[in-house]
C-alpha positions in Angstrom: -213.9 83.5 65.6 -212.4 85.8 68.2 -215.8 87.2 69.1 -217.3 83.6 69.3 -214.4 82.5 71.6 -215.0 85.6 73.7 -218.7 84.8 74.2 -218.1 81.2 75.1 -215.4 82.3 77.6 -217.9 84.8 79.2 -220.6 82.2 79.6 -218.1 80.0 81.5 -217.0 83.0 83.6 -220.5 84.0 84.6 -220.1 81.4 87.4 -217.3 83.7 88.6 -215.0 80.8 89.2 -211.3 80.4 88.5 -209.4 77.2 87.8 -207.3 75.5 90.4 -203.8 75.6 89.0 -202.4 72.3 90.5 -203.1 69.3 88.4 -203.7 67.0 91.4 -206.6 69.2 92.5 -208.7 69.0 89.3 -210.9 66.2 90.6 -211.6 68.3 93.8 -212.8 71.4 91.9 -216.6 71.4 92.5 -218.1 74.9 92.7 -221.8 75.5 93.4 -223.2 76.7 90.1 -226.4 78.5 89.3 -228.0 80.5 86.5 -228.3 84.3 86.4 -225.0 84.5 88.4 -224.9 88.3 87.8 -227.3 88.6 90.8 -224.4 87.6 93.0 -222.2 90.6 92.0 -222.0 93.3 94.6 -223.2 96.4 92.9 -221.9 99.3 95.1 -218.5 100.7 95.8 -218.9 100.9 99.6 -219.6 97.2 100.0 -217.1 96.4 97.3 -214.4 98.4 99.2 -215.0 96.4 102.3 -214.3 93.0 100.7 -218.0 92.5 99.7 -219.4 93.1 103.2 -222.7 94.7 103.9 -225.3 92.6 105.9 -224.8 94.5 109.2 -222.9 97.6 108.3 -224.5 101.0 109.0 -227.5 101.7 106.9 -227.1 103.6 103.7 -228.9 104.0 100.4 -227.4 100.8 98.9 -228.7 98.5 101.6 -231.2 97.0 99.1 -228.7 94.5 97.9 -227.1 93.7 101.3 -230.0 93.9 103.8 -233.1 96.0 103.1 -234.1 95.7 106.8 -231.5 98.4 107.6 -233.5 101.2 105.8 -235.6 102.2 108.8 -232.4 103.1 110.7 -231.2 105.5 107.9 -230.8 109.1 109.1 -232.0 110.5 105.8 -235.7 110.5 105.0 -235.0 109.4 101.4 -232.1 108.7 99.0 -231.1 107.3 95.6 -227.9 106.0 94.1 -226.3 105.0 90.8 -223.5 102.4 90.7 -221.4 101.3 87.7 -218.9 98.4 87.5 -216.8 97.6 84.4 -216.7 93.8 84.8 -213.9 91.4 83.9 -211.7 94.1 82.4 -208.7 91.8 82.3 -210.5 89.8 79.6 -212.8 92.1 77.6 -213.8 95.8 77.5 -217.5 95.8 77.0 -219.0 94.0 80.0 -220.6 96.1 82.7 -223.0 96.2 85.6 -225.3 99.2 86.3 -227.4 99.4 89.4 -230.0 102.0 90.5 -231.3 101.9 94.1 -233.5 104.1 96.3 -235.5 104.2 99.4 -238.1 106.4 101.2 -238.8 106.2 105.0 -242.5 106.2 105.9 -242.8 107.9 109.3 -240.2 106.9 111.8 -240.5 103.1 111.7 -240.8 101.8 108.2 -239.5 102.2 104.7 -240.0 101.2 101.1 -237.1 100.6 98.8 -236.2 99.2 95.4 -233.5 98.7 92.9 -232.9 97.9 89.2 -229.8 96.2 87.9 -228.7 95.7 84.4 -225.8 93.3 83.4 -224.6 93.6 79.8 -222.3 91.1 78.2 -221.4 93.5 75.5 -221.7 93.0 71.7 -221.0 89.5 70.4 -220.5 88.8 66.7 -221.6 85.3 65.8 -219.3 83.8 63.2 -219.9 80.0 63.4 -223.2 79.7 61.5 -223.4 78.0 58.2 -222.6 80.1 55.2 -225.7 82.0 54.3 -227.4 80.7 57.4 -229.6 82.7 59.8 -226.8 83.3 62.3 -223.9 84.1 59.9 -222.6 87.6 60.7 -225.3 88.1 63.4 -224.5 90.5 66.2 -226.2 89.9 69.6 -226.3 91.8 72.9 -226.8 89.2 75.7 -227.9 90.8 79.0 -229.6 90.1 82.3 -231.6 92.4 84.5 -233.6 92.3 87.7 -236.0 94.7 89.4 -237.1 94.4 93.0 -239.0 96.2 95.8 -239.0 95.7 99.5 -240.9 96.9 102.6 -239.0 97.1 105.9 -240.3 98.0 109.4 -238.8 98.4 112.9 -240.4 96.0 115.3 -238.6 97.6 118.2 -236.0 100.3 118.8 -233.2 97.9 118.0 -234.7 95.3 115.6 -236.2 95.4 112.1 -237.4 93.0 109.4 -237.9 93.3 105.7 -239.7 91.4 102.9 -239.1 91.9 99.2 -240.0 90.6 95.7 -237.9 90.4 92.6 -238.4 89.8 88.9 -235.5 88.3 87.0 -235.0 88.3 83.2 -232.0 86.7 81.4 -231.5 86.8 77.7 -228.2 85.1 76.9 -229.5 83.2 73.8 -226.7 82.8 71.2 -228.3 80.6 68.6 -231.6 81.8 67.3 -232.0 78.7 65.2 -232.3 76.5 68.3 -235.4 76.2 70.5 -234.3 78.6 73.1 -235.8 81.7 74.7 -235.1 84.3 77.4 -235.5 83.0 81.0 -237.8 84.6 83.6 -238.1 84.0 87.3 -239.6 85.5 90.4 -238.0 85.5 93.8 -238.5 86.8 97.4 -236.1 88.1 100.1 -236.4 88.0 103.9 -234.0 90.0 106.0 -233.4 91.0 109.6 -231.3 93.7 111.3 -230.3 94.3 114.9 -228.8 97.7 115.8 -227.8 98.6 119.4 -224.9 100.0 121.5 -222.4 98.1 123.7 -219.8 99.5 126.1 -216.2 98.8 125.4 -214.3 100.3 128.3 -215.6 103.8 128.5 -216.7 104.0 124.9 -220.2 103.5 123.6 -219.9 101.4 120.4 -222.4 100.6 117.8 -223.2 96.9 117.3 -225.0 95.6 114.2 -226.1 92.1 113.4 -227.7 91.2 110.0 -229.3 88.3 108.1 -230.4 88.4 104.5 -232.0 85.4 102.8 -232.3 86.4 99.2 -233.6 85.0 95.9 -236.0 82.4 97.3 -238.0 81.6 94.2 -238.7 79.7 91.1 -236.1 78.0 88.8 -235.4 79.5 85.5 -235.7 77.9 82.1 -234.4 79.1 78.7 -236.5 76.8 76.5 -235.3 73.9 74.4 -234.6 71.8 77.6 -237.0 70.1 80.0 -234.7 71.0 82.9 -234.8 74.3 84.7 -231.8 75.8 86.5 -231.5 77.1 90.0 -231.2 80.8 90.6 -228.6 82.0 93.2 -230.6 81.6 96.5 -228.2 82.9 99.1 -227.8 83.2 102.9 -225.7 86.1 104.2 -224.9 86.7 107.9 -223.1 89.8 109.1 -221.5 91.5 112.1 -220.5 95.2 112.5 -218.8 97.0 115.3 -218.4 100.8 115.1 -215.9 102.4 117.6 -215.9 106.2 118.0 -212.6 107.7 119.1 -213.8 111.3 119.4 -216.4 113.6 117.9 -214.8 113.4 114.4 -213.1 110.0 114.1 -214.5 106.5 114.2 -213.6 103.0 113.0 -216.0 100.2 111.8 -215.0 96.6 111.8 -217.3 94.3 109.8 -217.5 90.7 108.5 -219.9 88.6 106.5 -220.4 84.8 106.0 -222.1 83.9 102.8 -223.5 80.5 101.6 -225.2 79.6 98.4 -228.4 77.7 99.2 -228.3 75.6 96.0 -227.6 71.9 95.7 -224.1 70.9 94.6 -224.1 69.4 91.1 -223.4 65.7 91.5 -220.0 64.5 90.5 -219.5 61.3 88.5 -218.4 58.4 90.5 -215.7 55.9 89.5 -216.9 53.2 87.1 -220.4 54.8 87.0 -222.0 54.3 83.6 -223.3 57.2 81.4 -226.9 56.2 81.9 -226.6 55.7 85.7 -224.9 59.1 86.1 -227.5 60.9 83.9 -230.3 59.3 85.9 -228.7 60.3 89.2 -228.2 63.9 88.1 -231.8 64.1 87.0 -233.0 62.6 90.3 -230.7 64.4 92.7 -230.4 67.8 91.0 -232.9 68.7 88.3 -235.9 67.1 90.0 -235.3 68.9 93.2 -237.6 71.9 94.0 -236.1 75.2 94.9 -237.3 74.9 98.6 -236.1 71.3 98.9 -232.8 72.5 97.3 -232.3 75.0 100.2 -232.4 72.3 102.8 -230.4 69.9 100.6 -227.6 72.4 100.2 -226.6 71.9 103.8 -225.8 68.2 103.5 -225.2 67.2 99.9 -221.5 68.0 99.3 -219.8 64.8 98.0 -217.0 65.0 100.5 -219.2 65.5 103.5 -219.2 68.2 106.2 -215.7 69.4 105.4 -216.8 70.3 101.9 -220.0 71.9 103.2 -217.8 74.3 105.3 -215.8 75.1 102.2 -218.9 76.4 100.5 -219.0 79.3 103.0 -217.4 82.5 101.7 -215.8 84.8 104.2 -215.4 88.5 104.0 -214.0 91.1 106.4 -213.6 94.8 106.2 -212.6 98.0 108.0 -213.9 101.5 107.4 -212.4 104.7 108.8 -214.7 107.8 108.9 -213.7 111.4 109.5 -216.4 113.9 110.4 -219.0 111.9 108.4 -217.4 113.4 105.3 -214.4 111.3 104.3 -214.1 107.5 104.2 -211.2 105.0 103.8 -212.0 101.3 103.4 -210.2 98.0 103.0 -211.3 94.4 103.0 -210.6 90.8 102.2 -212.7 88.1 100.5 -211.9 84.4 100.8 -213.4 81.4 99.0 -212.1 77.8 99.1 -209.9 76.8 96.1 -212.1 74.0 95.0 -215.2 76.2 95.2 -214.1 79.0 93.0 -210.9 80.3 94.5 -212.0 84.0 94.6 -209.4 85.4 97.0 -208.8 89.2 96.8 -208.0 92.3 98.8 -210.1 95.4 98.3 -209.6 99.1 98.9 -211.9 102.0 98.6 -212.5 105.6 99.5 -215.4 108.1 99.5 -216.5 111.6 100.4 -219.8 113.0 101.3 -221.3 116.4 100.8 -224.7 117.7 102.0 -226.4 116.7 98.7 -224.4 113.8 97.3 -221.6 111.3 98.0 -219.1 109.6 95.7 -217.5 106.3 96.4 -215.0 104.1 94.5 -213.4 100.7 95.2 -210.7 98.5 93.6 -209.9 94.8 93.7 -206.4 93.3 94.1 -206.5 89.6 93.4 -204.3 87.3 95.6 -205.1 84.2 93.5 -203.4 83.6 90.1 -205.4 83.9 86.9 -208.3 85.6 88.7 -210.4 87.6 86.1 -211.8 89.8 88.9 -208.3 91.4 89.4 -208.3 95.2 88.9 -212.1 95.4 89.1 -213.3 99.0 89.9 -216.7 100.1 91.2 -218.2 103.6 91.3 -221.2 104.8 93.2 -222.9 108.2 93.2 -225.5 108.7 95.9 -228.0 111.5 96.6 -229.5 112.5 99.9 -232.9 113.9 99.2 -233.0 115.7 102.5 -229.9 117.5 101.4 -231.5 118.5 98.1 -234.6 119.8 100.0 -232.4 121.9 102.3 -230.4 123.2 99.4 -233.6 124.6 97.8 -235.0 125.8 101.1 -237.5 122.9 101.6 -238.3 121.3 104.9 -238.8 117.8 106.0 
């Protein structure tokens, strides 16, 4: 029974939302929900240490999740990384996210990149089946994974664009006696990145602007239901300003605004009958195509424009760099209380050698009963140029 309760709890928490504590706010709680919510989890420790910021930060090997258009601006010719996140550790001990990313620059103006993420919900012991039934004592391992690839190119010395494709697979079936099956979906990404310099006083500072429109694709169905669910189509806008103090010290200030481009699930109106509400949900939510849903997401909030603004998540971060070797990071992420209430402070650090770099980050929740509190991320990255130099190779 404990395992069954754990699994039901995890399914609810996959939306990464927390309850609003005040009783008088219950009717206001209306988060934007999707399927395959693991796609919205930031995989790497650098972005995690900055409060989940990365659309316009300086290019690195983990740009695939944040903005693949940054890759042509990487100094290294190629790189790879492995990230690991123990997830929801305040609740359970066997949920985790693993992510592998890599890129290769083609010439001086373009790059190819890709990543593979695997989200495991751990081992779940089913205990509610009929005695002697097919599910009695069954152990399952629900998981989700996604694999993607992108091509990016500089269109000028300061501007680049990228397009990518993604395959999504979700197997969270918990009752094999029901007519259900793993869900599959395909999606595309479009991203842009602007990188230039501006003068602040007598200092030449780096300026970055980024846009990433991700997971534009099909809905996902798990069988046994005529209705398909939306995947987390997302719009991320970012700004980054890097201020050098001298040859060894610099400071980066960055921020992201993030909006889910998915329709808001309709709320039941006062005195609305069951049949009328069911028909309205079918018409205004399930019958909406993914592309129509993108446009509908900007004007469908039940409480109008104010609620639409509340659907925007804000993140801000600061990164101190010494000699391109040591890094200290801090950030803050904010989400409206009735849209999930994910409010937390992050901290992170890293160091870089000629061949590899290691980063770590930590989450301090500022909202009560937040299951993301004490979340840690770890990322190990490799510079393939450094590996070549170590063994005497050339570029």
